[in-house]
Residue frames as a rotation matrix with the C-alpha (Angstrom) as fourth column:
MET 1
0.578 0.816 0.000 0.00
0.816 -0.578 0.000 0.00
0.000 0.000 -1.000 0.00
SER 2
-0.119 -0.583 0.804 1.22
0.561 -0.708 -0.430 3.47
0.819 0.399 0.411 -0.91
ASN 3
-0.533 -0.127 -0.837 1.88
0.805 -0.379 -0.456 6.15
-0.259 -0.917 0.304 1.67
LEU 4
-0.909 0.279 0.309 -0.21
-0.081 -0.847 0.526 8.57
0.408 0.453 0.793 -0.40
PRO 5
-0.647 0.740 0.183 -3.56
-0.387 -0.112 -0.915 9.51
-0.657 -0.663 0.359 1.14
ARG 6
-0.877 0.481 -0.009 -6.55
0.279 0.523 0.805 7.56
0.393 0.703 -0.593 -0.17
LEU 7
-0.498 0.771 0.398 -10.07
-0.777 -0.600 0.189 8.96
0.385 -0.215 0.898 0.11
GLN 8
-0.968 0.129 -0.213 -11.93
0.211 0.881 -0.424 6.81
0.133 -0.456 -0.880 2.62
VAL 9
-0.151 0.943 -0.296 -15.09
0.930 0.034 -0.366 8.74
-0.335 -0.330 -0.882 3.60
TYR 10
-0.819 0.096 0.566 -16.91
0.166 -0.904 0.394 11.69
0.550 0.417 0.724 2.12
ALA 11
-0.561 0.585 -0.586 -19.25
0.781 0.138 -0.610 13.23
-0.276 -0.799 -0.534 4.70
LEU 12
-0.395 0.556 0.731 -22.36
0.298 -0.675 0.675 15.32
0.869 0.485 0.101 4.21
ASP 13
-0.983 0.180 -0.037 -23.69
-0.039 -0.401 -0.915 17.62
-0.180 -0.898 0.401 6.93
CYS 14
-0.462 0.885 -0.063 -27.42
0.056 0.100 0.993 17.25
0.885 0.455 -0.096 7.53
PRO 15
-0.235 0.444 0.865 -30.17
-0.907 -0.421 -0.030 17.60
0.351 -0.791 0.501 10.14
ASP 16
0.558 0.483 0.675 -31.04
-0.667 0.744 0.019 13.85
-0.494 -0.461 0.737 10.20
PRO 17
-0.428 -0.874 -0.230 -28.18
-0.847 0.299 0.440 11.43
-0.316 0.383 -0.868 9.36
ILE 18
-0.559 0.251 0.790 -30.37
0.132 0.968 -0.214 8.32
-0.819 -0.016 -0.574 9.25
ALA 19
0.531 0.847 -0.009 -32.92
0.167 -0.115 -0.979 9.80
-0.831 0.518 -0.203 6.84
LEU 20
0.518 -0.374 -0.769 -30.26
-0.802 -0.525 -0.285 11.15
-0.297 0.764 -0.572 4.47
ALA 21
-0.628 -0.734 0.258 -28.26
-0.623 0.673 0.398 7.90
-0.466 0.089 -0.880 4.59
GLU 22
-0.227 0.634 0.740 -31.42
0.317 0.766 -0.559 5.97
-0.921 0.108 -0.375 3.72
PHE 23
0.722 0.442 -0.533 -32.08
-0.291 -0.505 -0.813 8.32
-0.628 0.741 -0.236 0.78
TYR 24
0.084 -0.782 -0.617 -28.60
-0.990 -0.137 0.038 7.74
-0.114 0.607 -0.786 -0.68
ALA 25
-0.673 -0.244 0.698 -28.85
-0.270 0.960 0.075 3.99
-0.689 -0.138 -0.712 -0.01
LEU 26
0.307 0.856 0.417 -32.07
0.312 0.323 -0.893 3.89
-0.899 0.404 -0.167 -2.05
LEU 27
0.656 -0.100 -0.748 -30.48
-0.609 -0.656 -0.447 6.08
-0.446 0.748 -0.491 -4.71
THR 28
-0.095 -0.876 -0.474 -27.47
-0.992 0.123 -0.028 3.79
0.083 0.467 -0.880 -5.17
GLY 29
0.642 0.364 -0.675 -28.74
-0.339 0.924 0.176 0.37
0.687 0.116 0.717 -4.07
SER 30
-0.500 -0.856 -0.132 -26.26
-0.135 0.227 -0.964 0.36
0.856 -0.464 -0.229 -1.18
GLU 31
0.379 0.593 -0.710 -26.91
0.647 0.379 0.662 -0.34
0.662 -0.710 -0.240 2.49
VAL 32
0.375 -0.195 0.906 -26.73
-0.600 -0.796 0.076 1.82
0.707 -0.572 -0.416 5.58
GLU 33
-0.690 -0.675 -0.262 -24.49
-0.205 0.529 -0.823 0.53
0.694 -0.515 -0.503 8.36
PRO 34
0.148 0.790 -0.595 -26.54
0.503 0.458 0.733 -1.35
0.852 -0.408 -0.329 10.98
LEU 35
-0.012 -0.064 0.998 -27.33
-0.622 -0.781 -0.057 0.51
0.783 -0.621 -0.030 14.20
ASP 36
-0.591 -0.101 -0.800 -27.89
0.379 0.841 -0.386 -2.67
0.712 -0.531 -0.459 16.24
ASP 37
0.168 0.689 -0.705 -29.15
0.962 0.042 0.271 -1.50
0.216 -0.723 -0.656 19.65
PHE 38
-0.831 -0.527 -0.178 -27.84
0.552 -0.821 -0.146 2.07
-0.069 -0.219 0.973 19.37
PRO 39
0.002 0.897 -0.443 -30.63
0.634 -0.344 -0.693 4.59
-0.773 -0.280 -0.569 20.19
ILE 40
0.109 0.124 0.986 -31.79
0.971 -0.226 -0.079 6.36
0.213 0.966 -0.145 17.03
GLU 41
0.930 0.338 0.145 -32.11
0.304 -0.928 0.216 9.72
0.208 -0.156 -0.966 18.79
ASP 42
0.602 -0.772 -0.203 -28.39
-0.025 -0.273 0.962 9.61
-0.798 -0.574 -0.184 19.66
VAL 43
0.280 -0.506 0.816 -27.17
0.905 0.422 -0.049 9.11
-0.319 0.753 0.576 16.08
THR 44
0.575 -0.179 -0.799 -24.89
-0.176 -0.980 0.093 11.97
-0.799 0.087 -0.595 15.05
TRP 45
-0.278 -0.684 -0.674 -22.90
-0.920 -0.012 0.392 10.02
-0.277 0.729 -0.626 12.43
ILE 46
0.399 0.336 0.853 -23.80
-0.045 0.936 -0.348 7.11
-0.916 0.101 0.388 10.18
GLU 47
-0.547 -0.665 -0.508 -22.27
-0.600 -0.111 0.792 5.67
-0.584 0.738 -0.339 7.01
MET 48
0.748 0.623 -0.230 -23.60
-0.589 0.463 -0.662 4.15
-0.306 0.631 0.713 3.83
MET 49
0.143 -0.712 0.688 -21.61
0.003 0.695 0.719 1.03
-0.990 -0.101 0.102 3.08
SER 50
0.721 0.027 -0.692 -19.82
-0.668 -0.240 -0.705 0.83
-0.185 0.970 -0.155 -0.26
GLU 51
0.482 -0.579 0.657 -17.89
0.383 0.814 0.437 -1.89
-0.788 0.041 0.614 -2.04
GLN 52
0.712 -0.087 0.697 -17.09
0.686 -0.131 -0.716 0.42
0.153 0.988 -0.033 -4.96
GLY 53
-0.176 -0.775 0.607 -14.94
0.458 -0.610 -0.646 3.03
0.871 0.165 0.462 -3.31
PRO 54
-0.924 -0.239 0.298 -15.20
-0.108 -0.584 -0.804 5.77
0.366 -0.776 0.514 -0.70
VAL 55
-0.397 0.783 -0.479 -17.96
0.915 0.382 -0.133 5.54
0.079 -0.491 -0.868 1.87
LEU 56
-0.232 0.413 0.881 -20.57
0.005 -0.905 0.425 8.27
0.973 0.103 0.208 2.25
GLY 57
-0.655 0.031 -0.755 -20.89
0.751 0.137 -0.646 9.51
0.084 -0.990 -0.113 5.81
PHE 58
0.081 0.768 0.635 -23.71
0.317 -0.624 0.714 11.62
0.945 0.144 -0.294 7.22
GLN 59
-0.713 -0.478 -0.513 -23.07
0.651 -0.180 -0.737 13.97
0.260 -0.860 0.439 10.11
LYS 60
0.374 0.914 -0.160 -25.77
0.894 -0.309 0.324 15.66
0.246 -0.265 -0.932 12.20
ILE 61
-0.816 -0.510 0.271 -25.49
0.447 -0.855 -0.263 19.45
0.366 -0.093 0.926 12.34
ALA 62
-0.452 0.669 -0.590 -27.79
0.720 -0.116 -0.684 21.27
-0.526 -0.734 -0.429 14.76
ASN 63
0.186 0.509 -0.841 -28.33
-0.060 -0.848 -0.527 24.41
-0.981 0.149 -0.127 12.66
TYR 64
-0.506 -0.398 0.765 -27.99
0.644 0.416 0.642 22.91
-0.574 0.817 0.046 9.19
VAL 65
0.242 0.512 -0.824 -28.69
-0.372 -0.735 -0.567 25.31
-0.896 0.444 0.013 6.31
ALA 66
0.482 0.019 0.876 -29.09
0.642 0.673 -0.368 23.91
-0.596 0.740 0.312 2.80
PRO 67
-0.670 -0.738 -0.075 -26.83
0.426 -0.465 0.776 25.22
-0.608 0.488 0.626 0.02
THR 68
0.451 0.761 -0.467 -28.37
-0.024 -0.513 -0.858 27.74
-0.892 0.398 -0.213 -2.40
TRP 69
-0.624 -0.685 0.376 -27.16
0.289 0.245 0.925 26.40
-0.726 0.686 0.045 -5.74
PRO 70
0.389 -0.865 0.317 -26.30
0.845 0.198 -0.497 27.69
0.367 0.461 0.808 -8.30
GLU 71
-0.451 -0.506 0.735 -26.02
0.139 -0.853 -0.503 31.08
0.882 -0.125 0.455 -6.56
GLY 72
0.624 0.764 0.163 -26.95
0.049 -0.247 0.968 32.66
0.780 -0.596 -0.191 -3.27
PRO 73
0.455 -0.408 0.792 -25.75
-0.805 -0.569 0.170 33.22
0.381 -0.714 -0.587 0.26
VAL 74
0.378 -0.310 0.872 -24.91
-0.538 0.693 0.480 29.56
-0.753 -0.650 0.096 1.08
PRO 75
-0.053 -0.454 -0.889 -22.42
-0.990 0.142 -0.014 28.08
0.133 0.879 -0.457 -1.45
GLN 76
0.825 0.404 -0.394 -22.61
-0.407 0.910 0.080 24.38
0.391 0.094 0.915 -2.28
GLN 77
0.288 -0.842 0.457 -18.90
-0.885 -0.051 0.463 23.86
-0.366 -0.538 -0.759 -1.41
ALA 78
-0.847 -0.506 0.164 -19.05
-0.397 0.806 0.438 20.30
-0.354 0.306 -0.884 -2.83
HIS 79
0.299 0.942 -0.149 -21.36
-0.913 0.238 -0.330 17.97
-0.276 0.235 0.932 -4.71
LEU 80
-0.285 -0.302 0.909 -21.57
-0.139 0.952 0.273 14.30
-0.948 -0.049 -0.314 -5.69
ASP 81
-0.154 0.221 -0.963 -21.63
-0.988 -0.026 0.152 12.88
0.008 0.975 0.222 -9.23
PHE 82
-0.081 0.204 0.976 -23.28
-0.204 0.955 -0.217 9.54
-0.976 -0.217 -0.035 -9.98
GLU 83
-0.778 -0.293 -0.555 -22.63
-0.594 0.054 0.803 7.87
-0.205 0.955 -0.216 -13.34
VAL 84
0.100 0.840 0.532 -25.60
-0.152 0.542 -0.827 6.41
-0.983 0.002 0.182 -15.26
SER 85
-0.747 -0.353 0.564 -25.95
0.430 0.391 0.814 4.81
-0.507 0.850 -0.140 -18.68
ASP 86
-0.334 0.726 0.601 -29.30
0.723 -0.211 0.658 6.51
0.604 0.654 -0.455 -19.39
LEU 87
-0.976 -0.106 0.189 -30.13
-0.016 -0.835 -0.550 9.99
0.216 -0.540 0.813 -18.05
ASP 88
-0.240 0.963 0.126 -33.90
-0.697 -0.261 0.668 9.59
0.676 0.072 0.734 -18.42
ALA 89
0.379 0.341 -0.860 -33.99
0.235 0.863 0.446 6.27
0.895 -0.371 0.247 -16.56
GLY 90
-0.557 -0.662 -0.502 -31.62
0.700 -0.049 -0.712 7.65
0.447 -0.748 0.490 -13.94
GLU 91
-0.832 0.302 0.465 -33.82
-0.383 -0.920 -0.088 10.69
0.401 -0.252 0.881 -13.49
GLU 92
0.184 0.950 -0.253 -36.92
-0.414 0.308 0.856 8.56
0.891 -0.053 0.450 -13.06
HIS 93
0.165 -0.197 -0.966 -35.14
0.660 0.750 -0.040 6.59
0.733 -0.631 0.254 -10.33
VAL 94
-0.800 -0.565 -0.202 -33.71
0.515 -0.473 -0.715 9.54
0.309 -0.676 0.669 -8.37
LEU 95
-0.593 0.669 0.448 -37.05
-0.602 -0.738 0.304 11.36
0.534 -0.090 0.840 -8.41
SER 96
0.299 0.764 -0.572 -38.83
-0.162 0.631 0.759 8.21
0.940 -0.134 0.312 -7.20
VAL 97
0.046 -0.335 -0.941 -36.62
0.849 0.509 -0.139 7.99
0.526 -0.793 0.308 -4.10
GLY 98
0.568 0.379 -0.731 -37.09
0.774 -0.548 0.318 11.64
-0.280 -0.746 -0.604 -3.12
ALA 99
-0.599 -0.790 -0.129 -34.70
0.667 -0.581 0.467 13.81
-0.444 0.193 0.875 -5.13
THR 100
0.599 0.692 -0.403 -35.80
0.317 -0.667 -0.675 17.09
-0.736 0.276 -0.619 -6.67
LYS 101
0.133 -0.537 0.833 -34.64
0.988 0.007 -0.152 18.22
0.076 0.844 0.531 -10.10
ALA 102
-0.407 -0.369 -0.836 -32.88
0.449 -0.878 0.169 21.59
-0.796 -0.306 0.523 -10.13
GLU 103
0.696 0.691 -0.192 -34.58
0.229 -0.468 -0.854 24.21
-0.680 0.550 -0.484 -12.24
TYR 104
0.521 -0.615 -0.592 -31.26
-0.820 -0.554 -0.146 25.36
-0.238 0.561 -0.793 -13.70
GLN 105
0.703 -0.311 0.640 -29.59
0.340 0.937 0.082 22.69
-0.625 0.160 0.764 -15.87
PRO 106
0.405 -0.604 -0.686 -26.19
-0.554 -0.759 0.342 23.88
-0.728 0.242 -0.642 -17.18
GLY 107
-0.638 -0.730 -0.246 -25.31
-0.655 0.346 0.672 20.94
-0.405 0.590 -0.699 -19.46
GLU 108
0.284 0.749 -0.598 -26.61
-0.940 0.339 -0.021 18.18
0.187 0.569 0.801 -21.69
THR 109
-0.059 -0.373 -0.926 -24.50
-0.203 0.912 -0.355 15.19
0.977 0.167 -0.129 -20.59
PHE 110
-0.810 -0.109 -0.577 -25.43
0.519 0.327 -0.790 15.57
0.274 -0.939 -0.208 -16.92
ARG 111
0.140 0.885 0.444 -28.40
0.142 -0.461 0.876 16.66
0.980 -0.060 -0.190 -14.82
VAL 112
-0.843 -0.450 0.296 -28.50
-0.145 -0.340 -0.929 18.40
0.519 -0.826 0.222 -11.46
TYR 113
0.257 0.892 -0.371 -30.74
0.290 0.295 0.910 17.36
0.922 -0.341 -0.183 -8.55
TYR 114
-0.288 -0.272 0.918 -31.09
-0.799 -0.460 -0.387 18.08
0.528 -0.845 -0.085 -4.84
ASP 115
-0.693 0.103 -0.713 -31.20
0.396 0.881 -0.258 15.46
0.602 -0.461 -0.652 -2.10
PRO 116
0.230 0.941 -0.247 -33.97
0.771 -0.022 0.637 15.80
0.594 -0.337 -0.730 0.53
VAL 117
0.472 -0.066 -0.879 -31.98
0.713 -0.558 0.424 18.36
-0.519 -0.827 -0.216 2.55
GLY 118
0.925 0.126 -0.358 -30.77
-0.062 -0.881 -0.469 20.41
-0.375 0.456 -0.807 -0.41
HIS 119
-0.112 -0.994 0.017 -27.31
-0.170 0.036 0.985 19.11
-0.979 0.108 -0.173 -1.32
PRO 120
0.532 0.243 -0.812 -26.86
-0.819 -0.098 -0.566 19.32
-0.217 0.965 0.147 -5.08
PHE 121
-0.238 -0.631 0.739 -25.76
-0.097 0.772 0.628 16.17
-0.966 0.078 -0.245 -6.90
CYS 122
-0.062 0.138 -0.989 -25.49
-0.962 -0.273 0.022 15.19
-0.266 0.952 0.149 -10.56
LEU 123
0.531 0.089 0.843 -26.33
0.230 0.942 -0.245 12.25
-0.816 0.324 0.479 -12.73
VAL 124
-0.072 -0.681 -0.728 -23.57
-0.762 -0.434 0.482 12.07
-0.644 0.590 -0.488 -15.33
LEU 125
0.879 0.398 -0.264 -23.95
-0.464 0.581 -0.669 10.19
-0.113 0.710 0.695 -18.61
ALA 126
0.323 -0.771 0.549 -21.41
0.061 0.596 0.800 7.36
-0.945 -0.225 0.240 -18.81
ASP 127
-0.272 -0.540 -0.797 -19.01
-0.785 -0.354 0.508 7.41
-0.557 0.764 -0.327 -21.77
């Protein structure tokens, strides 16, 4: 193994880590880490399991404010891209699990959506 850093977890701030983790698990077909007997009301961090690469983590923030993309007082700071082979089929799926399509669409080979708490993410057409 190299001594170079390797991305392990990408974390999203949110008001409810379990709900947002479940959204992304439905979006990608992944699973949320089991809580076992841990009290749900005490969850401040949870991860979506991934065999494909970095894990998505979800961190509870008391005064969470959603980004205002593409402009506005709260910059997005980061976003996620998900590759799909068909944008229309991908769109149907992400909307069915609770995403919202952004009004502004800046390209033709990708589409922008918001997760349930307002983080922008894209579906990108695979090569």
